[in-house]
mmCIF file of the N, C-alpha and C atoms, coordinates in Angstrom:
data_MODEL
# 
_entry.id   MODEL 
# 
loop_
_atom_site.group_PDB 
_atom_site.id 
_atom_site.type_symbol 
_atom_site.label_atom_id 
_atom_site.label_alt_id 
_atom_site.label_comp_id 
_atom_site.label_asym_id 
_atom_site.label_entity_id 
_atom_site.label_seq_id 
_atom_site.pdbx_PDB_ins_code 
_atom_site.Cartn_x 
_atom_site.Cartn_y 
_atom_site.Cartn_z 
_atom_site.occupancy 
_atom_site.B_iso_or_equiv 
_atom_site.pdbx_formal_charge 
_atom_site.auth_seq_id 
_atom_site.auth_comp_id 
_atom_site.auth_asym_id 
_atom_site.auth_atom_id 
_atom_site.pdbx_PDB_model_num 
ATOM 1   N N  . MET A 1 1  ? -62.350  -84.871  9.386   1.00 0.00 ? 1  MET A N  1 
ATOM 2   C CA . MET A 1 1  ? -63.474  -85.477  8.703   1.00 0.00 ? 1  MET A CA 1 
ATOM 3   C C  . MET A 1 1  ? -62.948  -86.348  7.575   1.00 0.00 ? 1  MET A C  1 
ATOM 4   N N  . LYS A 1 2  ? -63.450  -87.553  7.494   1.00 0.00 ? 2  LYS A N  1 
ATOM 5   C CA . LYS A 1 2  ? -62.998  -88.484  6.475   1.00 0.00 ? 2  LYS A CA 1 
ATOM 6   C C  . LYS A 1 2  ? -63.968  -88.479  5.300   1.00 0.00 ? 2  LYS A C  1 
ATOM 7   N N  . ALA A 1 3  ? -63.436  -88.612  4.114   1.00 0.00 ? 3  ALA A N  1 
ATOM 8   C CA . ALA A 1 3  ? -64.252  -88.703  2.903   1.00 0.00 ? 3  ALA A CA 1 
ATOM 9   C C  . ALA A 1 3  ? -64.153  -90.121  2.368   1.00 0.00 ? 3  ALA A C  1 
ATOM 10  N N  . SER A 1 4  ? -65.270  -90.642  1.882   1.00 0.00 ? 4  SER A N  1 
ATOM 11  C CA . SER A 1 4  ? -65.244  -91.984  1.324   1.00 0.00 ? 4  SER A CA 1 
ATOM 12  C C  . SER A 1 4  ? -64.585  -91.955  -0.052  1.00 0.00 ? 4  SER A C  1 
ATOM 13  N N  . VAL A 1 5  ? -63.902  -93.034  -0.375  1.00 0.00 ? 5  VAL A N  1 
ATOM 14  C CA . VAL A 1 5  ? -63.237  -93.148  -1.672  1.00 0.00 ? 5  VAL A CA 1 
ATOM 15  C C  . VAL A 1 5  ? -64.079  -94.088  -2.525  1.00 0.00 ? 5  VAL A C  1 
ATOM 16  N N  . PRO A 1 6  ? -64.608  -93.599  -3.663  1.00 0.00 ? 6  PRO A N  1 
ATOM 17  C CA . PRO A 1 6  ? -65.443  -94.461  -4.494  1.00 0.00 ? 6  PRO A CA 1 
ATOM 18  C C  . PRO A 1 6  ? -64.630  -95.573  -5.152  1.00 0.00 ? 6  PRO A C  1 
ATOM 19  N N  . LYS A 1 7  ? -65.249  -96.725  -5.299  1.00 0.00 ? 7  LYS A N  1 
ATOM 20  C CA . LYS A 1 7  ? -64.595  -97.843  -5.968  1.00 0.00 ? 7  LYS A CA 1 
ATOM 21  C C  . LYS A 1 7  ? -64.832  -97.706  -7.463  1.00 0.00 ? 7  LYS A C  1 
ATOM 22  N N  . ARG A 1 8  ? -63.786  -97.862  -8.222  1.00 0.00 ? 8  ARG A N  1 
ATOM 23  C CA . ARG A 1 8  ? -63.868  -97.688  -9.684  1.00 0.00 ? 8  ARG A CA 1 
ATOM 24  C C  . ARG A 1 8  ? -64.869  -98.671  -10.296 1.00 0.00 ? 8  ARG A C  1 
ATOM 25  N N  . GLU A 1 9  ? -64.888  -99.919  -9.846  1.00 0.00 ? 9  GLU A N  1 
ATOM 26  C CA . GLU A 1 9  ? -65.796  -100.914 -10.440 1.00 0.00 ? 9  GLU A CA 1 
ATOM 27  C C  . GLU A 1 9  ? -67.263  -100.554 -10.190 1.00 0.00 ? 9  GLU A C  1 
ATOM 28  N N  . ASN A 1 10 ? -67.552  -99.966  -9.028  1.00 0.00 ? 10 ASN A N  1 
ATOM 29  C CA . ASN A 1 10 ? -68.926  -99.530  -8.762  1.00 0.00 ? 10 ASN A CA 1 
ATOM 30  C C  . ASN A 1 10 ? -69.311  -98.353  -9.648  1.00 0.00 ? 10 ASN A C  1 
ATOM 31  N N  . GLU A 1 11 ? -68.360  -97.478  -9.904  1.00 0.00 ? 11 GLU A N  1 
ATOM 32  C CA . GLU A 1 11 ? -68.616  -96.334  -10.778 1.00 0.00 ? 11 GLU A CA 1 
ATOM 33  C C  . GLU A 1 11 ? -68.930  -96.810  -12.199 1.00 0.00 ? 11 GLU A C  1 
ATOM 34  N N  . LEU A 1 12 ? -68.222  -97.828  -12.665 1.00 0.00 ? 12 LEU A N  1 
ATOM 35  C CA . LEU A 1 12 ? -68.431  -98.329  -14.021 1.00 0.00 ? 12 LEU A CA 1 
ATOM 36  C C  . LEU A 1 12 ? -69.745  -99.088  -14.157 1.00 0.00 ? 12 LEU A C  1 
ATOM 37  N N  . LYS A 1 13 ? -70.196  -99.757  -13.093 1.00 0.00 ? 13 LYS A N  1 
ATOM 38  C CA . LYS A 1 13 ? -71.447  -100.518 -13.120 1.00 0.00 ? 13 LYS A CA 1 
ATOM 39  C C  . LYS A 1 13 ? -72.674  -99.616  -13.096 1.00 0.00 ? 13 LYS A C  1 
ATOM 40  N N  . GLY A 1 14 ? -72.546  -98.452  -12.513 1.00 0.00 ? 14 GLY A N  1 
ATOM 41  C CA . GLY A 1 14 ? -73.687  -97.559  -12.334 1.00 0.00 ? 14 GLY A CA 1 
ATOM 42  C C  . GLY A 1 14 ? -74.202  -97.000  -13.644 1.00 0.00 ? 14 GLY A C  1 
ATOM 43  N N  . SER A 1 15 ? -75.400  -96.458  -13.581 1.00 0.00 ? 15 SER A N  1 
ATOM 44  C CA . SER A 1 15 ? -75.989  -95.862  -14.778 1.00 0.00 ? 15 SER A CA 1 
ATOM 45  C C  . SER A 1 15 ? -75.382  -94.480  -15.017 1.00 0.00 ? 15 SER A C  1 
ATOM 46  N N  . PRO A 1 16 ? -75.359  -94.046  -16.276 1.00 0.00 ? 16 PRO A N  1 
ATOM 47  C CA . PRO A 1 16 ? -74.807  -92.712  -16.553 1.00 0.00 ? 16 PRO A CA 1 
ATOM 48  C C  . PRO A 1 16 ? -75.735  -91.636  -16.007 1.00 0.00 ? 16 PRO A C  1 
ATOM 49  N N  . PRO A 1 17 ? -75.217  -90.448  -15.780 1.00 0.00 ? 17 PRO A N  1 
ATOM 50  C CA . PRO A 1 17 ? -76.070  -89.381  -15.259 1.00 0.00 ? 17 PRO A CA 1 
ATOM 51  C C  . PRO A 1 17 ? -77.176  -89.040  -16.256 1.00 0.00 ? 17 PRO A C  1 
ATOM 52  N N  . SER A 1 18 ? -78.323  -88.655  -15.731 1.00 0.00 ? 18 SER A N  1 
ATOM 53  C CA . SER A 1 18 ? -79.446  -88.335  -16.612 1.00 0.00 ? 18 SER A CA 1 
ATOM 54  C C  . SER A 1 18 ? -79.261  -86.949  -17.225 1.00 0.00 ? 18 SER A C  1 
ATOM 55  N N  . LYS A 1 19 ? -79.965  -86.713  -18.305 1.00 0.00 ? 19 LYS A N  1 
ATOM 56  C CA . LYS A 1 19 ? -79.863  -85.453  -19.025 1.00 0.00 ? 19 LYS A CA 1 
ATOM 57  C C  . LYS A 1 19 ? -80.550  -84.345  -18.221 1.00 0.00 ? 19 LYS A C  1 
ATOM 58  N N  . VAL A 1 20 ? -79.951  -83.177  -18.193 1.00 0.00 ? 20 VAL A N  1 
ATOM 59  C CA . VAL A 1 20 ? -80.529  -82.036  -17.487 1.00 0.00 ? 20 VAL A CA 1 
ATOM 60  C C  . VAL A 1 20 ? -81.434  -81.284  -18.448 1.00 0.00 ? 20 VAL A C  1 
ATOM 61  N N  . MET A 1 21 ? -82.653  -81.033  -17.999 1.00 0.00 ? 21 MET A N  1 
ATOM 62  C CA . MET A 1 21 ? -83.620  -80.328  -18.839 1.00 0.00 ? 21 MET A CA 1 
ATOM 63  C C  . MET A 1 21 ? -83.673  -78.867  -18.397 1.00 0.00 ? 21 MET A C  1 
ATOM 64  N N  . ASN A 1 22 ? -83.369  -77.956  -19.298 1.00 0.00 ? 22 ASN A N  1 
ATOM 65  C CA . ASN A 1 22 ? -83.456  -76.524  -19.031 1.00 0.00 ? 22 ASN A CA 1 
ATOM 66  C C  . ASN A 1 22 ? -84.641  -75.960  -19.806 1.00 0.00 ? 22 ASN A C  1 
ATOM 67  N N  . TYR A 1 23 ? -85.401  -75.105  -19.164 1.00 0.00 ? 23 TYR A N  1 
ATOM 68  C CA . TYR A 1 23 ? -86.497  -74.448  -19.850 1.00 0.00 ? 23 TYR A CA 1 
ATOM 69  C C  . TYR A 1 23 ? -86.805  -73.136  -19.157 1.00 0.00 ? 23 TYR A C  1 
ATOM 70  N N  . LYS A 1 24 ? -87.477  -72.272  -19.862 1.00 0.00 ? 24 LYS A N  1 
ATOM 71  C CA . LYS A 1 24 ? -87.892  -70.990  -19.307 1.00 0.00 ? 24 LYS A CA 1 
ATOM 72  C C  . LYS A 1 24 ? -89.404  -70.898  -19.401 1.00 0.00 ? 24 LYS A C  1 
ATOM 73  N N  . LEU A 1 25 ? -90.000  -70.308  -18.381 1.00 0.00 ? 25 LEU A N  1 
ATOM 74  C CA . LEU A 1 25 ? -91.446  -70.107  -18.401 1.00 0.00 ? 25 LEU A CA 1 
ATOM 75  C C  . LEU A 1 25 ? -91.784  -68.876  -19.224 1.00 0.00 ? 25 LEU A C  1 
ATOM 76  N N  . ASP A 1 26 ? -92.892  -68.973  -19.944 1.00 0.00 ? 26 ASP A N  1 
ATOM 77  C CA . ASP A 1 26 ? -93.404  -67.802  -20.656 1.00 0.00 ? 26 ASP A CA 1 
ATOM 78  C C  . ASP A 1 26 ? -93.881  -66.788  -19.625 1.00 0.00 ? 26 ASP A C  1 
ATOM 79  N N  . PRO A 1 27 ? -93.954  -65.516  -19.981 1.00 0.00 ? 27 PRO A N  1 
ATOM 80  C CA . PRO A 1 27 ? -94.457  -64.518  -19.033 1.00 0.00 ? 27 PRO A CA 1 
ATOM 81  C C  . PRO A 1 27 ? -95.851  -64.852  -18.500 1.00 0.00 ? 27 PRO A C  1 
ATOM 82  N N  . ASP A 1 28 ? -96.699  -65.451  -19.334 1.00 0.00 ? 28 ASP A N  1 
ATOM 83  C CA . ASP A 1 28 ? -98.047  -65.834  -18.884 1.00 0.00 ? 28 ASP A CA 1 
ATOM 84  C C  . ASP A 1 28 ? -97.987  -66.945  -17.835 1.00 0.00 ? 28 ASP A C  1 
ATOM 85  N N  . GLU A 1 29 ? -97.137  -67.945  -18.063 1.00 0.00 ? 29 GLU A N  1 
ATOM 86  C CA . GLU A 1 29 ? -96.995  -69.043  -17.110 1.00 0.00 ? 29 GLU A CA 1 
ATOM 87  C C  . GLU A 1 29 ? -96.387  -68.544  -15.802 1.00 0.00 ? 29 GLU A C  1 
ATOM 88  N N  . LEU A 1 30 ? -95.438  -67.656  -15.897 1.00 0.00 ? 30 LEU A N  1 
ATOM 89  C CA . LEU A 1 30 ? -94.800  -67.108  -14.711 1.00 0.00 ? 30 LEU A CA 1 
ATOM 90  C C  . LEU A 1 30 ? -95.778  -66.279  -13.885 1.00 0.00 ? 30 LEU A C  1 
ATOM 91  N N  . ALA A 1 31 ? -96.645  -65.532  -14.559 1.00 0.00 ? 31 ALA A N  1 
ATOM 92  C CA . ALA A 1 31 ? -97.638  -64.714  -13.866 1.00 0.00 ? 31 ALA A CA 1 
ATOM 93  C C  . ALA A 1 31 ? -98.635  -65.580  -13.098 1.00 0.00 ? 31 ALA A C  1 
ATOM 94  N N  . GLN A 1 32 ? -98.901  -66.789  -13.590 1.00 0.00 ? 32 GLN A N  1 
ATOM 95  C CA . GLN A 1 32 ? -99.830  -67.698  -12.901 1.00 0.00 ? 32 GLN A CA 1 
ATOM 96  C C  . GLN A 1 32 ? -99.233  -68.220  -11.596 1.00 0.00 ? 32 GLN A C  1 
ATOM 97  N N  . ILE A 1 33 ? -97.915  -68.300  -11.507 1.00 0.00 ? 33 ILE A N  1 
ATOM 98  C CA . ILE A 1 33 ? -97.247  -68.882  -10.336 1.00 0.00 ? 33 ILE A CA 1 
ATOM 99  C C  . ILE A 1 33 ? -96.906  -67.831  -9.289  1.00 0.00 ? 33 ILE A C  1 
ATOM 100 N N  . VAL A 1 34 ? -96.375  -66.696  -9.707  1.00 0.00 ? 34 VAL A N  1 
ATOM 101 C CA . VAL A 1 34 ? -95.856  -65.676  -8.798  1.00 0.00 ? 34 VAL A CA 1 
ATOM 102 C C  . VAL A 1 34 ? -96.971  -65.100  -7.932  1.00 0.00 ? 34 VAL A C  1 
ATOM 103 N N  . GLY A 1 35 ? -96.731  -65.010  -6.626  1.00 0.00 ? 35 GLY A N  1 
ATOM 104 C CA . GLY A 1 35 ? -97.670  -64.391  -5.703  1.00 0.00 ? 35 GLY A CA 1 
ATOM 105 C C  . GLY A 1 35 ? -98.768  -65.295  -5.191  1.00 0.00 ? 35 GLY A C  1 
ATOM 106 N N  . LYS A 1 36 ? -98.818  -66.545  -5.639  1.00 0.00 ? 36 LYS A N  1 
ATOM 107 C CA . LYS A 1 36 ? -99.849  -67.471  -5.172  1.00 0.00 ? 36 LYS A CA 1 
ATOM 108 C C  . LYS A 1 36 ? -99.329  -68.238  -3.961  1.00 0.00 ? 36 LYS A C  1 
ATOM 109 N N  . PRO A 1 37 ? -100.230 -68.629  -3.059  1.00 0.00 ? 37 PRO A N  1 
ATOM 110 C CA . PRO A 1 37 ? -99.775  -69.421  -1.902  1.00 0.00 ? 37 PRO A CA 1 
ATOM 111 C C  . PRO A 1 37 ? -99.318  -70.819  -2.332  1.00 0.00 ? 37 PRO A C  1 
ATOM 112 N N  . ILE A 1 38 ? -98.457  -71.405  -1.520  1.00 0.00 ? 38 ILE A N  1 
ATOM 113 C CA . ILE A 1 38 ? -97.969  -72.754  -1.793  1.00 0.00 ? 38 ILE A CA 1 
ATOM 114 C C  . ILE A 1 38 ? -99.102  -73.741  -1.504  1.00 0.00 ? 38 ILE A C  1 
ATOM 115 N N  . PRO A 1 39 ? -99.396  -74.653  -2.423  1.00 0.00 ? 39 PRO A N  1 
ATOM 116 C CA . PRO A 1 39 ? -100.491 -75.602  -2.197  1.00 0.00 ? 39 PRO A CA 1 
ATOM 117 C C  . PRO A 1 39 ? -100.215 -76.523  -1.001  1.00 0.00 ? 39 PRO A C  1 
ATOM 118 N N  . ALA A 1 40 ? -101.292 -76.964  -0.353  1.00 0.00 ? 40 ALA A N  1 
ATOM 119 C CA . ALA A 1 40 ? -101.160 -77.831  0.820   1.00 0.00 ? 40 ALA A CA 1 
ATOM 120 C C  . ALA A 1 40 ? -100.547 -79.177  0.459   1.00 0.00 ? 40 ALA A C  1 
ATOM 121 N N  . SER A 1 41 ? -100.654 -79.585  -0.796  1.00 0.00 ? 41 SER A N  1 
ATOM 122 C CA . SER A 1 41 ? -100.118 -80.877  -1.219  1.00 0.00 ? 41 SER A CA 1 
ATOM 123 C C  . SER A 1 41 ? -98.590  -80.853  -1.326  1.00 0.00 ? 41 SER A C  1 
ATOM 124 N N  . HIS A 1 42 ? -97.989  -79.653  -1.293  1.00 0.00 ? 42 HIS A N  1 
ATOM 125 C CA . HIS A 1 42 ? -96.526  -79.540  -1.394  1.00 0.00 ? 42 HIS A CA 1 
ATOM 126 C C  . HIS A 1 42 ? -95.884  -79.992  -0.092  1.00 0.00 ? 42 HIS A C  1 
ATOM 127 N N  . THR A 1 43 ? -94.862  -80.821  -0.209  1.00 0.00 ? 43 THR A N  1 
ATOM 128 C CA . THR A 1 43 ? -94.137  -81.268  0.980   1.00 0.00 ? 43 THR A CA 1 
ATOM 129 C C  . THR A 1 43 ? -92.708  -80.753  0.916   1.00 0.00 ? 43 THR A C  1 
ATOM 130 N N  . LYS A 1 44 ? -92.177  -80.368  2.056   1.00 0.00 ? 44 LYS A N  1 
ATOM 131 C CA . LYS A 1 44 ? -90.802  -79.905  2.129   1.00 0.00 ? 44 LYS A CA 1 
ATOM 132 C C  . LYS A 1 44 ? -89.874  -81.105  2.035   1.00 0.00 ? 44 LYS A C  1 
ATOM 133 N N  . PRO A 1 45 ? -88.704  -80.931  1.431   1.00 0.00 ? 45 PRO A N  1 
ATOM 134 C CA . PRO A 1 45 ? -87.747  -82.039  1.420   1.00 0.00 ? 45 PRO A CA 1 
ATOM 135 C C  . PRO A 1 45 ? -87.283  -82.342  2.843   1.00 0.00 ? 45 PRO A C  1 
ATOM 136 N N  . PHE A 1 46 ? -87.079  -83.603  3.132   1.00 0.00 ? 46 PHE A N  1 
ATOM 137 C CA . PHE A 1 46 ? -86.679  -83.974  4.490   1.00 0.00 ? 46 PHE A CA 1 
ATOM 138 C C  . PHE A 1 46 ? -85.225  -83.614  4.718   1.00 0.00 ? 46 PHE A C  1 
ATOM 139 N N  . LYS A 1 47 ? -84.879  -83.411  5.966   1.00 0.00 ? 47 LYS A N  1 
ATOM 140 C CA . LYS A 1 47 ? -83.505  -83.102  6.345   1.00 0.00 ? 47 LYS A CA 1 
ATOM 141 C C  . LYS A 1 47 ? -82.986  -84.200  7.242   1.00 0.00 ? 47 LYS A C  1 
ATOM 142 N N  . PHE A 1 48 ? -81.704  -84.473  7.111   1.00 0.00 ? 48 PHE A N  1 
ATOM 143 C CA . PHE A 1 48 ? -81.059  -85.429  7.987   1.00 0.00 ? 48 PHE A CA 1 
ATOM 144 C C  . PHE A 1 48 ? -80.679  -84.718  9.275   1.00 0.00 ? 48 PHE A C  1 
ATOM 145 N N  . ARG A 1 49 ? -80.885  -85.388  10.378  1.00 0.00 ? 49 ARG A N  1 
ATOM 146 C CA . ARG A 1 49 ? -80.465  -84.803  11.653  1.00 0.00 ? 49 ARG A CA 1 
ATOM 147 C C  . ARG A 1 49 ? -78.971  -84.996  11.785  1.00 0.00 ? 49 ARG A C  1 
ATOM 148 N N  . SER A 1 50 ? -78.302  -83.940  12.123  1.00 0.00 ? 50 SER A N  1 
ATOM 149 C CA . SER A 1 50 ? -76.853  -84.053  12.302  1.00 0.00 ? 50 SER A CA 1 
ATOM 150 C C  . SER A 1 50 ? -76.561  -84.578  13.698  1.00 0.00 ? 50 SER A C  1 
ATOM 151 N N  . LYS A 1 51 ? -75.531  -85.363  13.796  1.00 0.00 ? 51 LYS A N  1 
ATOM 152 C CA . LYS A 1 51 ? -75.128  -85.900  15.093  1.00 0.00 ? 51 LYS A CA 1 
ATOM 153 C C  . LYS A 1 51 ? -74.308  -84.830  15.791  1.00 0.00 ? 51 LYS A C  1 
ATOM 154 N N  . SER A 1 52 ? -74.813  -84.368  16.895  1.00 0.00 ? 52 SER A N  1 
ATOM 155 C CA . SER A 1 52 ? -74.071  -83.346  17.636  1.00 0.00 ? 52 SER A CA 1 
ATOM 156 C C  . SER A 1 52 ? -73.351  -83.987  18.806  1.00 0.00 ? 52 SER A C  1 
ATOM 157 N N  . LYS A 1 53 ? -72.143  -83.535  19.031  1.00 0.00 ? 53 LYS A N  1 
ATOM 158 C CA . LYS A 1 53 ? -71.362  -84.045  20.163  1.00 0.00 ? 53 LYS A CA 1 
ATOM 159 C C  . LYS A 1 53 ? -71.623  -83.150  21.352  1.00 0.00 ? 53 LYS A C  1 
ATOM 160 N N  . GLU A 1 54 ? -72.223  -83.714  22.367  1.00 0.00 ? 54 GLU A N  1 
ATOM 161 C CA . GLU A 1 54 ? -72.539  -82.938  23.571  1.00 0.00 ? 54 GLU A CA 1 
ATOM 162 C C  . GLU A 1 54 ? -71.829  -83.495  24.763  1.00 0.00 ? 54 GLU A C  1 
# 
């Protein structure tokens, strides 16, 4: 398996990584979420189909 080698100039042109936001839910907020069904508006992240050699 081959790995791509990033070009240094492209790395320098790109935007810096965004800040990671960490937070904790209060017990009241957590109680509102736990045990409830997933809303119909929620969509699963798509998956790429892998190329299989047959």
